[in-house]
N, C-alpha and C positions, 0 to 999 in steps of 0.2 A: 242760735235758733232753738235748739233742743232744750236749753236752759229755760228760755221764755215759755216754750210749749209745756214743759213740766210744771212750771209755776201756774200757768193758765189752767191746765187740767186740774191741778190741786185746788185752785180757787173755786172752780165750777163744782168739783166734788164736795167741797166745803159747804157750798150753797145747798146742795142736796142733803147733806148731813144735818144742817140746821133745820130744814123742813121736816126731816125724819124725826128729829128730837122733839120738836114741838107737837107734831101730829101724833106721835106715839103717846105722849103725855096726855093729849086731848082725846085719845082713843078714836082718831079719825084715820082714814086710809092714807098711807104714805104715797101711794101711786096714783090715786084718783083725786080729782077736785083741784080748784085753783087756790093758790096761796092768798091769804087774807091778812089784813092788818090785825095785830093781836088786840088792839084797843077798840076800834070801831067796826071790825069785821068786814070792812070794805074789800072786795077782791082787788088784788094788786095788778095793775096793767103791765103789759109786756115791757114797756119802757122803763119800769121801775124794778125789773127783775134782773138787771145786770149786776152780778156780784161785785161788791165793793164800790163800783162806779156809781150805781144808783144811790147807795147810802150817802156818798159824798155829795152827789148832786142835790139830794134832798136835804142835805145838812142834818142828817140823822133824824128826820121827822116825817111822819106820814103825810102824803100829799093831800089827803082829805081832812083828817081830824087834827093834824099837826102835833099829835102826841109823839113823844120821843120813841124812836125805834130801838128795840133791845140791842145792847152792845154786843150780844152774842153773835149777831149776824156778820158784821165785818171782821170781828176777831177770829172766829172759827174759819171763815173763808181765807183770810190772810195766813193764819197759822197752818192750815192744811196745805195751802199753796207752797209755803216755805218748806214744810216737811216733805212734800213731793219733790221739790227741787233738791233738797238735801239728799233724799233717797237716790235721785238720779246721779248726783255727784259721787256718792259713796258706794253705789252698787257696781260691782264688776260688770263688764260689758255683757249683759245677758238680759234680753227683753223679758223673758219669762220670770227671772229672778226679780227684776224691777217691778213687774206687774204684781208678783207676790207681795213685795214690800209695800207697794201702794195699797193693796187690799188690806194688809195688816194695819197700816197707818190709819186707814179709814175707820176700821172697827175700833181701834184704840182711841181715836179722837172722839168718836161718838159715845163710847163707854166713859171716857174721861169727863166729857161735858155733862152727860146725863147724870152721872154720879155726883159731880160737883154741884149741879143745880137741884137735883131731886133726891139725892142720898139713896139711890137704888142702882144696882147692877142687874139689868134685866136679862133673863134667859133669851129673850127675843133678839138680843145682840150677841151674847156669848156663844150660844149653841150653833148658829150659822157660822160664826167665826171659827169655832172648833172644827166643824166639818171641812171648811175651806182650808184651814191650816193643815189638816191631815192630808187632804187631796194635794195641796200645793207642795208640801214637803216630800210626799211620796213621789210625785211627778218629777220634781227638780232633783231630789236626792242629795241636797246640801246638808241635810240633817238625817241621820240614820233613824229608821223606825224604832229601833231599840231605845235610842236616846230620847226621842220626843214622847214615846209612850211611857217610859220610866219617869221622865220629867213630869208628865201629866199626873201620874200616880203620886209621886213624891210631893210636888207642890200642892196638888189638890188635897192630898192626905194631911199635909202640914196644917192647912186651914180647917180641914174637917176635924182634926184632933182638937184644935182650939175651940171650934164650935161645940163639940161634944163636952169638952172639959168645962166650958163656961155656960153650958146650956143655952147657947145663942146670945149671950150678953156681950161677948168681946167682939165677935164678927157676925156677919150675916151669911146666909146661904149663897148670896151672890159672890162673896169673896172666895168661896170654895170653887165655884165654877170659873172664876177669874184665875185662880191658881192652876186649874186644869188647862185653861187656854194658854197661859204663859208657858207651861211645859210643852204644849203642842206646837206653839209658835217657835220657841227658842231651843228646845231640847234641854236635857238635864243640866249640863254645865252652865250654859248661859242663862238658863232659867233660875239657877241658884244665885248667879250674879245679880239678876234682876230682883230677886227676892231680898237679897242683902241691901241693894240700892234703895228699894222701896222703904225699908225700915230706917235707913239713914236719912233719906229725904223727908220721910214722915216725922222723924225725931227733930230734925232741924226746923222744919216749918212749924210744927206744933210748939216747940220751945220759943220760937220767935213770936208766935201769936200769943202765947201765955205771957211773955215778957212785956209785950206792948198792950196787954189787957184786952185784946180783941176776942179772946175766948177764955173760958175757965176750964178747970180740970174735968168738969162734968159735960162740957160741950162735945157733941158728937162730931167727929171728923170723918169725912168721906175717904176712907182708906183706898178705895178703888182708884182714886185719882193718882195716888202715889204708885200703885201697882202698874197702872197704864203708862205713866211717865217713865218708870224704871224699865218697863218692857221696851219702850221706844228707844231708850238709851242703849239697852243691852242688844237690841236688834242690830245696831250698827257698830257698837263699840264694846260689846260684851266680851268678845275673844281677847281684844287688846287689854281690857281691864283685868281679865282673869290672868293673862300672861304677866302683866305688871305686878299683880298681887303675888303670884307664885314666885316671881323673881325677887321681889322686894322682901317678902317675909319668909321665904323658904330657902 
């Protein structure tokens, strides 16, 4: 029962995240107004707002104009649902810790998708996430304030150094804030694990895209997607990965 409930909650949250992503890009209110078809602007009826189910029932097309509905809707809903379920399975029995992880997942998903789609990491997402990360980790106490504050300084400083050294050509300001967020969410040790993972994942993906000819050396790659993915992995497996590394190499 709780497995299904976690999945359902995640899918519903994913539906909200989709709406937030598109509305922020269109500079409309996230909280007010009805959802509309992106093509014909027809308001969507309640019967077509059921996450995943409505997409399947409509066969991926708008009821009125029959234009294809963006793939992002079902994918984000399903992925968020699965991540919520994984969090429930992997989180020790603590509702507060589970709620923290669900909040972290929600922000990481929205940052991942927005950066992948629009090549920006917005302060509108990272700054509220930073505040919530500080409050949650202080309240729960699973990460010491010293660890997450130093982590924020070290990871944010790492990207700030690159930004200053390259005069903003290597990374953007959003990556600096993302580094701070990673430190606040994970603490210093697991934050460094996430940083290492991000570069490994980024190198693997970029190399694969270069080999297949889908990008060139001059193609801009949304690095925030790798940072968010690595943060998600480190959130649940960071300690195990760190222990494995220390045992294997030291």
